[in-house]
C-alpha positions in Angstrom: 53.4 147.9 137.6 54.0 150.3 140.5 56.1 153.3 140.0 57.3 155.4 143.0 56.0 158.9 143.0 57.7 162.0 144.2 55.3 164.3 146.1 54.7 167.5 144.2 56.4 166.4 141.0 54.5 165.3 137.8 55.2 164.1 134.3 52.8 164.5 131.4 52.6 163.5 127.7 51.3 164.9 124.4 50.7 162.7 121.4 50.4 163.5 117.7 50.1 161.1 114.9 52.3 162.1 113.1 53.1 163.3 116.8 52.4 163.0 120.6 53.0 164.6 124.0 52.6 163.2 127.6 53.3 164.1 131.3 54.1 162.6 134.8 55.6 163.4 138.2 59.1 164.8 138.7 61.2 167.2 140.8 61.1 171.0 141.1 63.8 172.6 139.0 65.1 175.9 137.7 63.1 177.7 135.0 64.4 177.0 131.5 64.0 178.4 128.0 64.1 176.2 124.9 64.7 178.3 121.8 64.3 177.1 118.2 63.0 173.8 119.6 60.8 171.9 117.2 59.7 168.3 116.6 60.7 168.5 113.0 64.4 168.4 113.9 66.2 165.1 113.2 66.8 162.6 116.0 69.7 163.7 118.2 69.5 167.4 117.2 66.7 168.4 119.6 69.0 168.2 122.6 71.8 170.2 121.0 69.7 173.2 120.1 68.1 173.8 123.5 69.2 176.7 125.6 68.7 175.2 129.0 71.8 174.9 131.3 73.9 172.0 130.0 76.7 171.5 132.5 74.6 169.8 135.2 73.3 167.2 132.8 76.2 166.8 130.4 77.5 163.2 130.6 74.9 162.3 133.3 73.5 158.7 133.3 69.8 159.1 133.6 67.7 156.1 134.8 65.0 155.3 132.3 62.2 152.7 132.6 60.7 151.5 129.3 57.5 149.5 129.6 55.1 147.7 127.3 51.8 145.9 128.0 51.3 142.2 128.2 54.0 139.9 126.8 55.5 142.4 124.4 59.2 142.1 124.2 61.8 145.0 124.2 65.3 144.7 122.9 68.2 147.1 123.4 70.9 147.8 120.8 74.4 147.0 122.0 77.6 146.6 119.9 75.8 146.8 116.6 73.1 144.3 117.3 70.1 143.8 119.6 70.4 142.0 123.0 68.0 139.2 123.8 64.7 141.0 124.5 63.1 141.3 127.9 59.3 141.0 128.4 57.2 144.0 129.5 59.8 146.2 131.1 63.5 147.3 130.8 65.3 149.5 133.3 68.6 151.0 132.1 70.7 154.1 132.4 70.9 156.3 129.3 73.2 159.2 128.5 71.5 162.6 127.9 71.6 164.0 124.4 72.0 160.8 122.4 69.5 158.6 120.6 68.8 154.9 121.4 67.2 152.4 119.1 64.8 149.8 120.5 63.4 146.6 119.0 59.8 145.8 120.0 58.0 142.6 118.9 55.6 139.9 120.1 52.8 142.4 119.8 49.3 140.9 120.3 47.6 140.2 116.9 50.8 141.3 115.1 53.3 138.6 116.3 55.1 138.6 112.9 55.8 142.3 113.0 58.6 144.3 114.6 58.7 148.0 115.5 61.9 150.0 116.1 61.2 153.1 118.2 63.9 155.6 119.3 64.3 157.2 122.7 66.1 160.5 123.1 66.7 161.8 126.6 66.7 165.6 126.8 67.2 166.3 130.4 67.8 164.8 133.8 65.8 164.4 137.0 67.1 165.7 140.4 65.9 163.2 143.1 67.6 162.9 146.5 71.1 161.6 145.9 70.5 158.3 147.6 67.3 157.6 145.6 68.5 158.1 142.1 67.6 154.6 141.1 64.0 154.9 142.4 62.8 157.6 140.0 63.5 156.8 136.4 62.0 158.7 133.5 59.0 156.6 132.4 58.7 155.7 128.7 55.5 153.7 128.0 55.0 151.9 124.7 51.2 151.6 124.2 49.5 148.9 122.1 47.6 151.6 120.2 50.7 153.4 119.1 52.5 150.3 118.1 49.5 149.3 116.0 49.6 152.7 114.3 53.3 152.2 113.6 52.7 148.8 112.1 50.0 150.5 109.9 52.5 152.9 108.5 51.9 155.9 110.8 54.6 157.8 112.6 53.9 158.8 116.3 56.0 161.2 118.3 55.5 161.4 122.1 57.2 164.0 124.3 57.5 163.2 128.0 57.8 166.4 130.0 58.1 167.4 133.6 54.9 169.1 134.8 55.0 172.1 137.2 53.3 171.1 140.5 50.9 174.1 140.3 49.9 173.2 136.7 49.5 169.4 137.2 46.5 167.3 136.1 44.4 166.1 139.0 45.7 162.9 140.7 44.8 159.7 138.9 43.1 156.8 140.4 46.0 154.6 139.5 49.4 156.1 140.2 51.2 154.0 137.6 49.0 155.1 134.7 50.6 157.8 132.5 48.4 160.8 131.7 48.4 161.9 128.1 46.5 164.1 125.6 46.5 164.3 121.8 48.0 167.2 119.8 46.0 168.6 116.9 47.3 168.1 113.4 49.8 170.8 112.5 50.8 171.5 116.1 54.3 170.7 117.4 54.2 168.4 120.4 57.7 169.4 121.5 56.7 173.1 121.5 53.5 172.4 123.4 55.5 170.3 126.0 57.9 173.2 126.3 55.1 175.6 127.1 53.6 173.3 129.7 56.7 172.1 131.4 60.2 170.8 130.9 60.7 168.3 128.1 62.5 165.2 129.4 62.5 162.7 126.5 61.2 162.1 123.0 59.8 158.7 121.9 59.4 158.3 118.2 57.5 155.2 116.9 57.3 154.1 113.3 58.9 155.2 110.1 62.1 153.1 109.7 63.0 149.4 109.5 66.4 147.8 109.3 67.8 146.4 106.1 67.0 142.7 105.4 70.7 141.8 106.1 70.5 143.4 109.6 70.6 146.8 111.2 73.3 149.1 110.1 75.5 151.2 112.5 73.7 154.3 111.4 70.3 152.7 112.0 71.4 151.9 115.6 72.9 155.4 116.0 76.2 153.6 116.5 74.9 151.8 119.6 75.6 154.5 122.3 76.5 153.0 125.7 73.7 151.7 128.0 74.3 151.3 131.8 72.4 148.5 133.6 71.1 149.2 137.1 69.0 147.5 139.7 65.9 149.3 141.0 66.2 149.0 144.7 63.3 149.4 147.1 65.4 150.4 150.1 66.8 153.8 150.7 70.5 154.1 150.5 71.2 152.9 147.0 74.3 154.7 145.6 73.6 157.4 143.0 74.5 156.8 139.4 77.7 158.8 138.8 78.1 161.6 136.3 80.3 161.0 133.3 82.0 163.8 131.4 82.3 162.5 127.8 83.5 165.8 126.5 86.8 166.1 128.5 89.4 163.7 129.7 88.2 162.6 133.1 89.2 160.2 135.8 85.7 159.6 136.9 84.9 155.9 137.2 81.5 155.0 135.9 79.5 151.7 135.6 80.6 149.3 133.0 78.2 149.7 130.1 76.2 146.7 128.8 78.2 144.5 126.5 77.0 141.8 124.1 77.3 138.5 125.8 77.6 140.1 129.3 75.2 139.7 132.2 72.4 142.3 132.8 70.2 142.9 135.8 66.6 142.0 135.2 63.5 143.4 136.8 
């Protein structure tokens, strides 16, 4: 699957099992400091303890592309349940600072198993205003990590924005995420913070829903998701900013609703 690349901008990833960290291309941004930032924090707390500027990203809808190999299926949580799953890739707008639960199944050799990762978006990208749709934060689900989760392991991956002057050499295949493993006892979020700007945390393994179905707390109360269409032409309107902390007259896209229509890749 091809992903557009922004010249001079890179993402990276670090992985540890218990935890992980990775990286890839992204846009030049202001220096930031993350104090008291640790991977041991519960889901949803990581964003709230950071000391980077919050106003530019508060309420922003950040495009995210979640991918998985082969025919693996990915479901999104909406209105207290999971939507019909999509195969291989899901593109959606997510709010910054909240946690989203995924449903992943149809895993090769593990067809009877399901994994329920979480994605927490920590920061936003700053592409040209008319190309917002073109450069989502990439979140890749790997077969190896899904297998580890099925085997009872817990994997944490931190996707971070890599400074251009500190980037890995270009890869042969531009759509292949670069990653490295973190040693036992090291904090992948702290390492990502030293190497660049943490953008998202992917946590795989650890929790399953109750037999009667997922509870509201398991789904983190189904925070809103915003469908969007990845357009290949320049000129697509930018996703608007939503201020959820104040009364606002800003009109923003209708979030995904159970039973509604959604754009597919």
